[in-house]
DOBAKOL-922339 format. One record per residue (C-alpha): residue in one letter; x negated, y negated, z negated; residue number from 1. Coordinates in pm, whole numbers, plus 32768, in hexadecimal, padded with zeros to 4 digits. Each point is the difference from the previous one (the first is absolute). Example, Ala and Ser with C-alpha at 12.3 -4.5 7.8 and 13.67 -1.06 7.14 Angstrom:
BEGIN
<node code="a" east="7B32" north="81C2" up="7CF4" pos="1"/>
<node code="s" east="7F77" north="7EA8" up="8042" pos="2"/>
This chain:
BEGIN
<node code="m" east="7FE7" north="7FFD" up="8003" pos="1"/>
<node code="t" east="7F9C" north="7E97" up="8055" pos="2"/>
<node code="t" east="7F98" north="7F44" up="7EDB" pos="3"/>
<node code="i" east="8022" north="7E8C" up="7FB3" pos="4"/>
<node code="a" east="7F83" north="7F0E" up="7F02" pos="5"/>
<node code="v" east="80B1" north="7EB3" up="7F99" pos="6"/>
<node code="v" east="7EE3" north="7ED4" up="7FDF" pos="7"/>
<node code="m" east="8090" north="7ECE" up="7F5A" pos="8"/>
<node code="p" east="7F42" north="7EBF" up="7FF0" pos="9"/>
<node code="n" east="806B" north="7F1F" up="7EF9" pos="10"/>
<node code="r" east="7FBB" north="7E8F" up="7F89" pos="11"/>
<node code="n" east="80F9" north="7F5B" up="7F01" pos="12"/>
<node code="d" east="8124" north="80B1" up="8072" pos="13"/>
<node code="s" east="808C" north="8067" up="7EDD" pos="14"/>
<node code="k" east="813A" north="7F6A" up="8063" pos="15"/>
<node code="f" east="804D" north="8104" up="8116" pos="16"/>
<node code="l" east="7F2A" north="810F" up="7F79" pos="17"/>
<node code="n" east="80F3" north="80D3" up="7F30" pos="18"/>
<node code="k" east="80ED" north="800D" up="812B" pos="19"/>
<node code="s" east="7ED8" north="8056" up="80F2" pos="20"/>
<node code="i" east="7F5D" north="8124" up="7F28" pos="21"/>
<node code="d" east="8163" north="8075" up="7FBE" pos="22"/>
<node code="s" east="8035" north="802E" up="815F" pos="23"/>
<node code="v" east="7EF4" north="80D7" up="801B" pos="24"/>
<node code="l" east="8038" north="80CE" up="7ECF" pos="25"/>
<node code="n" east="8176" north="8044" up="8052" pos="26"/>
<node code="q" east="7FAF" north="809F" up="8163" pos="27"/>
<node code="s" east="80BC" north="812E" up="803F" pos="28"/>
<node code="v" east="7EBB" north="8094" up="8070" pos="29"/>
<node code="l" east="7ED0" north="7F61" up="7F28" pos="30"/>
<node code="p" east="7EB4" north="7F90" up="80B2" pos="31"/>
<node code="d" east="7EDA" north="80E9" up="7FDC" pos="32"/>
<node code="e" east="7F3D" north="7ED2" up="7F56" pos="33"/>
<node code="f" east="8024" north="7EA8" up="7F71" pos="34"/>
<node code="i" east="7EDE" north="7EF2" up="800F" pos="35"/>
<node code="f" east="8046" north="7EB6" up="7F43" pos="36"/>
<node code="i" east="7F02" north="7EE8" up="803C" pos="37"/>
<node code="d" east="803F" north="7EE1" up="7F14" pos="38"/>
<node code="d" east="7F3A" north="7ED8" up="8087" pos="39"/>
<node code="n" east="7F91" north="7F31" up="7EBC" pos="40"/>
<node code="s" east="816B" north="7FBF" up="7FB4" pos="41"/>
<node code="s" east="8036" north="7EFA" up="7EEF" pos="42"/>
<node code="d" east="816B" north="8066" up="7FAF" pos="43"/>
<node code="n" east="8070" north="814E" up="7F64" pos="44"/>
<node code="s" east="7FF6" north="80D0" up="8161" pos="45"/>
<node code="i" east="7EEF" north="8106" up="7F62" pos="46"/>
<node code="l" east="80D1" north="8061" up="7EDB" pos="47"/>
<node code="i" east="8131" north="8013" up="80E6" pos="48"/>
<node code="a" east="7F65" north="80F5" up="80D3" pos="49"/>
<node code="r" east="7F40" north="80D3" up="7EEA" pos="50"/>
<node code="n" east="8166" north="8023" up="7F68" pos="51"/>
<node code="k" east="809C" north="805F" up="8129" pos="52"/>
<node code="l" east="7F0D" north="80F5" up="808B" pos="53"/>
<node code="k" east="7FA1" north="8088" up="7EB1" pos="54"/>
<node code="n" east="80A9" north="8170" up="8073" pos="55"/>
<node code="f" east="7FAE" north="7FEA" up="8160" pos="56"/>
<node code="k" east="7ED5" north="8120" up="8011" pos="57"/>
<node code="k" east="7F48" north="7F9D" up="8136" pos="58"/>
<node code="k" east="7FBF" north="7E99" up="7FC5" pos="59"/>
<node code="k" east="7EF7" north="7F0C" up="8003" pos="60"/>
<node code="i" east="800B" north="7EAB" up="7F6B" pos="61"/>
<node code="i" east="7EEE" north="7F0E" up="805D" pos="62"/>
<node code="q" east="7FE6" north="7EA7" up="7F67" pos="63"/>
<node code="n" east="7F0F" north="7F0F" up="80B3" pos="64"/>
<node code="k" east="7EF5" north="7F2A" up="7F1C" pos="65"/>
<node code="s" east="8052" north="7EEB" up="8118" pos="66"/>
<node code="n" east="80E1" north="7F92" up="80F8" pos="67"/>
<node code="i" east="7FB5" north="80A3" up="813D" pos="68"/>
<node code="g" east="8130" north="7FD9" up="80D7" pos="69"/>
<node code="a" east="8118" north="80EE" up="8061" pos="70"/>
<node code="i" east="7F4B" north="8099" up="813F" pos="71"/>
<node code="n" east="7EC0" north="8037" up="7F3A" pos="72"/>
<node code="s" east="80C6" north="8094" up="7ED6" pos="73"/>
<node code="c" east="80C7" north="810A" up="8113" pos="74"/>
<node code="n" east="7EB7" north="805B" up="8081" pos="75"/>
<node code="k" east="7F67" north="8040" up="7EB8" pos="76"/>
<node code="g" east="812E" north="80D2" up="7F9D" pos="77"/>
<node code="i" east="7FED" north="80BA" up="8157" pos="78"/>
<node code="k" east="7EA1" north="8086" up="7F7B" pos="79"/>
<node code="y" east="80C4" north="80D0" up="7EF4" pos="80"/>
<node code="v" east="8100" north="807D" up="8109" pos="81"/>
<node code="k" east="7FE1" north="817E" up="8038" pos="82"/>
<node code="s" east="8149" north="802D" up="80B6" pos="83"/>
<node code="d" east="8045" north="8009" up="8176" pos="84"/>
<node code="y" east="80AF" north="7EC3" up="800D" pos="85"/>
<node code="l" east="803C" north="7ED2" up="7F3F" pos="86"/>
<node code="i" east="8101" north="7EDD" up="7FEB" pos="87"/>
<node code="t" east="7F7D" north="7EA9" up="7F86" pos="88"/>
<node code="l" east="8143" north="7F8E" up="7F3A" pos="89"/>
<node code="s" east="7FE3" north="7E92" up="7F90" pos="90"/>
<node code="s" east="8060" north="7FC9" up="7E82" pos="91"/>
<node code="n" east="812D" north="7F3B" up="805D" pos="92"/>
<node code="d" east="808C" north="80E2" up="810D" pos="93"/>
<node code="e" east="80D9" north="813E" up="7FE4" pos="94"/>
<node code="m" east="8021" north="816F" up="8074" pos="95"/>
<node code="d" east="814D" north="80A6" up="804F" pos="96"/>
<node code="k" east="802B" north="8128" up="7F2E" pos="97"/>
<node code="d" east="7FC0" north="80E2" up="8144" pos="98"/>
<node code="l" east="7ED9" north="7F68" up="808F" pos="99"/>
<node code="i" east="7F00" north="8100" up="7F81" pos="100"/>
<node code="l" east="8106" north="811B" up="8045" pos="101"/>
<node code="s" east="802F" north="7F7D" up="8176" pos="102"/>
<node code="f" east="7EB3" north="7FD3" up="804C" pos="103"/>
<node code="k" east="7F76" north="8168" up="7FA0" pos="104"/>
<node code="s" east="814C" north="80A2" up="809F" pos="105"/>
<node code="t" east="7FDF" north="7F47" up="8154" pos="106"/>
<node code="v" east="7E6E" north="7FFA" up="8025" pos="107"/>
<node code="s" east="8009" north="8187" up="7FCC" pos="108"/>
<node code="k" east="80DD" north="801C" up="8146" pos="109"/>
<node code="f" east="7EDA" north="7FA7" up="80D4" pos="110"/>
<node code="k" east="7EDB" north="80C0" up="8047" pos="111"/>
<node code="k" east="7F18" north="7EB8" up="8049" pos="112"/>
<node code="r" east="7FBE" north="7F22" up="7EDE" pos="113"/>
<node code="p" east="805A" north="7E93" up="8027" pos="114"/>
<node code="g" east="7F26" north="7EDA" up="7FCB" pos="115"/>
<node code="i" east="8140" north="7F38" up="7F56" pos="116"/>
<node code="w" east="8140" north="806B" up="7F99" pos="117"/>
<node code="s" east="8110" north="7EF2" up="7FCC" pos="118"/>
<node code="a" east="8188" north="7FCC" up="7FBF" pos="119"/>
<node code="l" east="80E9" north="7ED7" up="7FE1" pos="120"/>
<node code="c" east="8047" north="7F1D" up="7ECC" pos="121"/>
<node code="w" east="80AE" north="7F12" up="7F35" pos="122"/>
<node code="k" east="7F9B" north="7EA6" up="7FAD" pos="123"/>
<node code="t" east="805D" north="7F80" up="7EA1" pos="124"/>
<node code="i" east="8029" north="7E8F" up="7FE7" pos="125"/>
<node code="n" east="806D" north="7F9E" up="7E8A" pos="126"/>
<node code="d" east="8065" north="8164" up="7FAD" pos="127"/>
<node code="k" east="80DA" north="8020" up="8127" pos="128"/>
<node code="k" east="7FBE" north="8111" up="80F7" pos="129"/>
<node code="i" east="803B" north="7FDA" up="8172" pos="130"/>
<node code="k" east="7F8C" north="80D2" up="8136" pos="131"/>
<node code="f" east="7EB1" north="7F76" up="8089" pos="132"/>
<node code="l" east="8033" north="7FF6" up="818B" pos="133"/>
<node code="s" east="7EC6" north="8081" up="8076" pos="134"/>
<node code="p" east="7FF2" north="80B6" up="8142" pos="135"/>
<node code="l" east="80B1" north="8161" up="8022" pos="136"/>
<node code="i" east="7F0A" north="80C9" up="80D5" pos="137"/>
<node code="s" east="80E6" north="8118" up="7FFE" pos="138"/>
<node code="h" east="8158" north="807C" up="7F65" pos="139"/>
<node code="k" east="7F57" north="8164" up="7F9A" pos="140"/>
<node code="l" east="7ECB" north="8044" up="7F72" pos="141"/>
<node code="v" east="7EDC" north="8018" up="8109" pos="142"/>
<node code="f" east="7EA9" north="8021" up="801C" pos="143"/>
<node code="l" east="7F5F" north="7EF0" up="80DD" pos="144"/>
<node code="n" east="7EBF" north="8070" up="80A2" pos="145"/>
<node code="k" east="7EDA" north="7F1A" up="801C" pos="146"/>
<node code="k" east="8076" north="7F82" up="815F" pos="147"/>
<node code="e" east="816B" north="7FBF" up="7F89" pos="148"/>
<node code="f" east="7F88" north="7F6B" up="7EC1" pos="149"/>
<node code="m" east="7F23" north="7F08" up="80E5" pos="150"/>
<node code="k" east="812F" north="7FB8" up="80C2" pos="151"/>
<node code="y" east="80E0" north="7F8C" up="7EE0" pos="152"/>
<node code="c" east="7ED0" north="7F37" up="7F61" pos="153"/>
<node code="f" east="7FE7" north="7F60" up="8165" pos="154"/>
<node code="i" east="815A" north="7F92" up="8027" pos="155"/>
<node code="l" east="8056" north="7FBA" up="7E8E" pos="156"/>
<node code="g" east="7EB7" north="7FC4" up="7F41" pos="157"/>
<node code="n" east="8091" north="80B4" up="7ECA" pos="158"/>
<node code="y" east="811D" north="80D9" up="7FA5" pos="159"/>
<node code="f" east="7F6E" north="8088" up="7EA3" pos="160"/>
<node code="t" east="80B8" north="7F6C" up="7EBE" pos="161"/>
<node code="t" east="7F0F" north="7FC2" up="7ED5" pos="162"/>
<node code="p" east="807C" north="80D5" up="7EEC" pos="163"/>
<node code="t" east="8040" north="8143" up="80E1" pos="164"/>
<node code="k" east="7E8C" north="7FFC" up="80AB" pos="165"/>
<node code="i" east="7F4B" north="8157" up="7FBC" pos="166"/>
<node code="f" east="7EB1" north="800B" up="8080" pos="167"/>
<node code="n" east="7F09" north="812E" up="8055" pos="168"/>
<node code="k" east="7EF4" north="7FE8" up="7EE9" pos="169"/>
<node code="n" east="7EF8" north="809B" up="80BF" pos="170"/>
<node code="e" east="8050" north="7F38" up="814F" pos="171"/>
<node code="l" east="8011" north="7ED7" up="7F26" pos="172"/>
<node code="l" east="7E96" north="804B" up="7F61" pos="173"/>
<node code="k" east="7F7E" north="8010" up="8157" pos="174"/>
<node code="i" east="8055" north="7E9C" up="8068" pos="175"/>
<node code="g" east="7F7D" north="7F8F" up="7EBF" pos="176"/>
<node code="g" east="813E" north="7FC7" up="7F36" pos="177"/>
<node code="f" east="80CF" north="7EC3" up="8005" pos="178"/>
<node code="d" east="7F2F" north="7EC7" up="804B" pos="179"/>
<node code="y" east="801F" north="7F10" up="7EF5" pos="180"/>
<node code="r" east="7FA1" north="7ED8" up="80E0" pos="181"/>
<node code="i" east="8156" north="8003" up="809D" pos="182"/>
<node code="g" east="80C3" north="8006" up="7EBA" pos="183"/>
<node code="g" east="8177" north="803D" up="801F" pos="184"/>
<node code="l" east="7FC1" north="8072" up="8175" pos="185"/>
<node code="a" east="7F21" north="8119" up="7F97" pos="186"/>
<node code="d" east="8116" north="811C" up="7FF3" pos="187"/>
<node code="w" east="8091" north="7F9A" up="815E" pos="188"/>
<node code="s" east="7E9D" north="8012" up="808A" pos="189"/>
<node code="a" east="7FB8" north="8153" up="7F71" pos="190"/>
<node code="g" east="8149" north="8085" up="8065" pos="191"/>
<node code="i" east="7FDC" north="7FBE" up="8169" pos="192"/>
<node code="q" east="7E92" north="805A" up="8013" pos="193"/>
<node code="l" east="8073" north="816B" up="7F4D" pos="194"/>
<node code="g" east="8143" north="8020" up="80EC" pos="195"/>
<node code="a" east="7F0B" north="7FB8" up="8143" pos="196"/>
<node code="r" east="7F18" north="8121" up="7F7A" pos="197"/>
<node code="c" east="80F2" north="80FA" up="7F91" pos="198"/>
<node code="g" east="814D" north="7FAD" up="8055" pos="199"/>
<node code="a" east="810F" north="7FA9" up="7F02" pos="200"/>
<node code="i" east="814A" north="8083" up="7F6B" pos="201"/>
<node code="f" east="813A" north="7F1C" up="7FEE" pos="202"/>
<node code="y" east="8115" north="8054" up="7F33" pos="203"/>
<node code="p" east="8161" north="7F35" up="8015" pos="204"/>
<node code="k" east="805C" north="8007" up="7EA5" pos="205"/>
<node code="y" east="8004" north="7EFB" up="7F07" pos="206"/>
<node code="l" east="7F03" north="805B" up="7EF3" pos="207"/>
<node code="g" east="7F59" north="7EE5" up="7F6C" pos="208"/>
<node code="s" east="8039" north="7E90" up="7F84" pos="209"/>
<node code="l" east="7F28" north="7ED6" up="8049" pos="210"/>
<node code="t" east="8010" north="7ECC" up="7F09" pos="211"/>
<node code="i" east="801B" north="7EB2" up="809A" pos="212"/>
<node code="h" east="7F7C" north="7EED" up="7F27" pos="213"/>
<node code="e" east="7F26" north="7EBC" up="800A" pos="214"/>
<node code="n" east="7E98" north="800E" up="8032" pos="215"/>
<node code="n" east="7FF9" north="8161" up="8041" pos="216"/>
<node code="f" east="7EB1" north="80A9" up="8090" pos="217"/>
<node code="l" east="8048" north="7FE0" up="816D" pos="218"/>
<node code="s" east="8060" north="7E8B" up="7FD4" pos="219"/>
<node code="r" east="7EBB" north="7FB5" up="7F51" pos="220"/>
<node code="t" east="7F31" north="80B9" up="8116" pos="221"/>
<node code="l" east="80B5" north="7F1C" up="810D" pos="222"/>
<node code="l" east="7FE5" north="7EC9" up="7F33" pos="223"/>
<node code="n" east="7E8C" north="802A" up="7F99" pos="224"/>
<node code="n" east="7F73" north="8077" up="8169" pos="225"/>
<node code="s" east="8023" north="7F84" up="816D" pos="226"/>
<node code="y" east="80AF" north="80D7" up="80D3" pos="227"/>
<node code="k" east="7EE1" north="802E" up="8112" pos="228"/>
<node code="h" east="7F1F" north="8066" up="7ED0" pos="229"/>
<node code="l" east="80E5" north="8120" up="7FA5" pos="230"/>
<node code="a" east="803F" north="8075" up="813D" pos="231"/>
<node code="n" east="7EAF" north="8002" up="806E" pos="232"/>
<node code="l" east="7FB1" north="80D5" up="7ED4" pos="233"/>
<node code="m" east="8114" north="80E6" up="8061" pos="234"/>
<node code="m" east="7F91" north="802D" up="8171" pos="235"/>
<node code="a" east="7E91" north="803D" up="7F64" pos="236"/>
<node code="n" east="8086" north="810E" up="7F38" pos="237"/>
<node code="g" east="80DE" north="8093" up="8101" pos="238"/>
<node code="i" east="7F1A" north="7FFA" up="8134" pos="239"/>
<node code="k" east="7F1E" north="80BB" up="7F30" pos="240"/>
<node code="f" east="80E4" north="811E" up="7F65" pos="241"/>
<node code="a" east="8116" north="7FF3" up="8104" pos="242"/>
<node code="p" east="7F8C" north="7F7A" up="8140" pos="243"/>
<node code="k" east="8113" north="809D" up="80DA" pos="244"/>
<node code="l" east="80F9" north="7F14" up="7F4E" pos="245"/>
<node code="f" east="7F32" north="7EC4" up="7FDF" pos="246"/>
<node code="k" east="7FD3" north="7F9B" up="814C" pos="247"/>
<node code="s" east="8012" north="7EA9" up="808E" pos="248"/>
<node code="k" east="817B" north="7FF7" up="8054" pos="249"/>
<node code="f" east="8061" north="807F" up="7EAE" pos="250"/>
<node code="n" east="7F0B" north="7F12" up="7F58" pos="251"/>
<node code="d" east="8094" north="7ED6" up="80A5" pos="252"/>
<node code="k" east="8155" north="806E" up="7F74" pos="253"/>
<node code="l" east="7F47" north="8045" up="7E95" pos="254"/>
<node code="v" east="7F89" north="7E96" up="7FE2" pos="255"/>
<node code="k" east="8154" north="7F76" up="8065" pos="256"/>
<node code="r" east="80AF" north="80D7" up="7F06" pos="257"/>
<node code="i" east="7F29" north="7F9D" up="7EDE" pos="258"/>
<node code="q" east="800F" north="7E76" up="8062" pos="259"/>
<node code="f" east="818D" north="8023" up="7FF6" pos="260"/>
<node code="s" east="7FE6" north="8086" up="7E9F" pos="261"/>
<node code="h" east="7EF2" north="7F00" up="7FAF" pos="262"/>
<node code="v" east="80DA" north="7ED8" up="8072" pos="263"/>
<node code="r" east="814A" north="808F" up="7F72" pos="264"/>
<node code="c" east="7F4B" north="8027" up="7EAC" pos="265"/>
<node code="l" east="7F6F" north="7E9B" up="802C" pos="266"/>
<node code="l" east="815E" north="7F65" up="8039" pos="267"/>
<node code="e" east="80A6" north="80BF" up="7EF8" pos="268"/>
<node code="n" east="7EFD" north="7F97" up="7F0E" pos="269"/>
<node code="n" east="801E" north="7E8F" up="8082" pos="270"/>
<node code="i" east="7E96" north="7FD2" up="8045" pos="271"/>
<node code="y" east="7FF2" north="8013" up="8189" pos="272"/>
<node code="k" east="7F24" north="7ED9" up="806A" pos="273"/>
<node code="n" east="80C2" north="7FA7" up="8147" pos="274"/>
<node code="v" east="8103" north="7F00" up="7F6D" pos="275"/>
<node code="f" east="80C6" north="800B" up="8140" pos="276"/>
<node code="f" east="8023" north="8163" up="7FF2" pos="277"/>
<node code="k" east="803B" north="7FFF" up="7E72" pos="278"/>
<node code="i" east="8133" north="7F05" up="8036" pos="279"/>
<node code="i" east="8090" north="80F0" up="811C" pos="280"/>
<node code="y" east="7FE3" north="811A" up="7F22" pos="281"/>
<node code="k" east="80C1" north="7F4A" up="7EC7" pos="282"/>
<node code="l" east="8109" north="7F76" up="80E1" pos="283"/>
<node code="s" east="803A" north="8169" up="80A1" pos="284"/>
<node code="v" east="801D" north="8089" up="7EAC" pos="285"/>
<node code="l" east="80F5" north="7EF5" up="7F8A" pos="286"/>
<node code="l" east="80C1" north="801C" up="8159" pos="287"/>
<node code="l" east="7FEF" north="8185" up="802C" pos="288"/>
<node code="t" east="7F89" north="80F2" up="7EF6" pos="289"/>
<node code="k" east="7EA3" north="806D" up="7F82" pos="290"/>
<node code="k" east="8043" north="815E" up="80C5" pos="291"/>
<node code="i" east="804B" north="7F37" up="8145" pos="292"/>
<node code="t" east="7EE7" north="7F2D" up="7FE3" pos="293"/>
<node code="g" east="7F1D" north="8133" up="7FE3" pos="294"/>
<node code="l" east="8089" north="8091" up="8123" pos="295"/>
<node code="l" east="7FAE" north="7EAF" up="80D1" pos="296"/>
<node code="i" east="7E9D" north="8002" up="7F74" pos="297"/>
<node code="f" east="7FFD" north="8189" up="806A" pos="298"/>
<node code="f" east="806D" north="7F8C" up="8172" pos="299"/>
<node code="v" east="7EF4" north="7EF3" up="7FFD" pos="300"/>
<node code="y" east="7ECB" north="80EA" up="7FAF" pos="301"/>
<node code="r" east="8074" north="8157" up="806C" pos="302"/>
<node code="p" east="80E9" north="7FEC" up="8133" pos="303"/>
<node code="f" east="7F69" north="8153" up="8072" pos="304"/>
<node code="d" east="8085" north="80A7" up="7ED3" pos="305"/>
<node code="i" east="8167" north="7F78" up="8016" pos="306"/>
<node code="v" east="80B7" north="80FD" up="80D6" pos="307"/>
<node code="y" east="7F52" north="8140" up="7F5B" pos="308"/>
<node code="y" east="8041" north="7F6F" up="7E8B" pos="309"/>
<node code="f" east="8171" north="7FAA" up="8061" pos="310"/>
<node code="y" east="802A" north="816C" up="808A" pos="311"/>
<node code="y" east="7F22" north="80BE" up="7EEC" pos="312"/>
<node code="c" east="80A5" north="7F2E" up="7ED6" pos="313"/>
<node code="l" east="8156" north="7FC4" up="805C" pos="314"/>
<node code="i" east="8085" north="80BA" up="8148" pos="315"/>
<node code="k" east="7F6D" north="8154" up="7FC1" pos="316"/>
<node code="r" east="809F" north="7FF0" up="7E90" pos="317"/>
<node code="i" east="815E" north="7FE5" up="809B" pos="318"/>
<node code="v" east="7FDA" north="80E2" up="812B" pos="319"/>
<node code="k" east="7F7A" north="816E" up="7FCB" pos="320"/>
């Protein structure tokens, strides 16, 4: 039976930590390992983790002496993983009770071992859960070979949902783990590299919940770095470890996709330098809605993705 470890980095997330750990401990099939890494928190996170995990046999609780960041904490935790696969669960996100069961039962149906496994997820805003409209690749369980996976990466960029991404540990180590330099984009970068190397499994069930909150890791990454810098780092990794995917046409799209996320993040945080663009954005939000304004920005920066996202996020959910 394929084994799986949960790797949970944490820094001062005691507000969410009880629910996050409980979502792992309440699994219908428990993970084979639980690696918890506290990144020098100043709250009572480490006490919560020790209390919650005291009866979990195959656990490792690590307490960093200094703040090394979420990605470096993940990479540190991975060194202790003995399982075949791992999921990096943020300490403010949650698993559905059948995520581990679904992973183990579906991955065993195929002879080949995928580089990445993923499902659909909810998003939680102020304790309210709603369905996250990520691309629906298939209405049924599917193994995407390397060529099929790269096709979806080319036309969509990314279809993963963060709290359901499960990585092939050995393949992840071959690409050097997660790249700390790209922060909140590191799991996306690793995921598309592993899928391009080994293929992927997609399971169309809602099996995790992504907590939406201010000043999240991805936002901090986008606000503190230029989009070109982030794109160049991702492309350098991709060309090295997944050269068949990271060709010029894909790379051109990658830059625009990251630029879209960067601009949207700047505008939402009211720090975009172009005053005219900022005024237009505020008027648009005032006259329309924040969601519609976000779509308009999407049309400006990612026109090549419009048709595909409309189909895979909306039409395919309606027409089976």
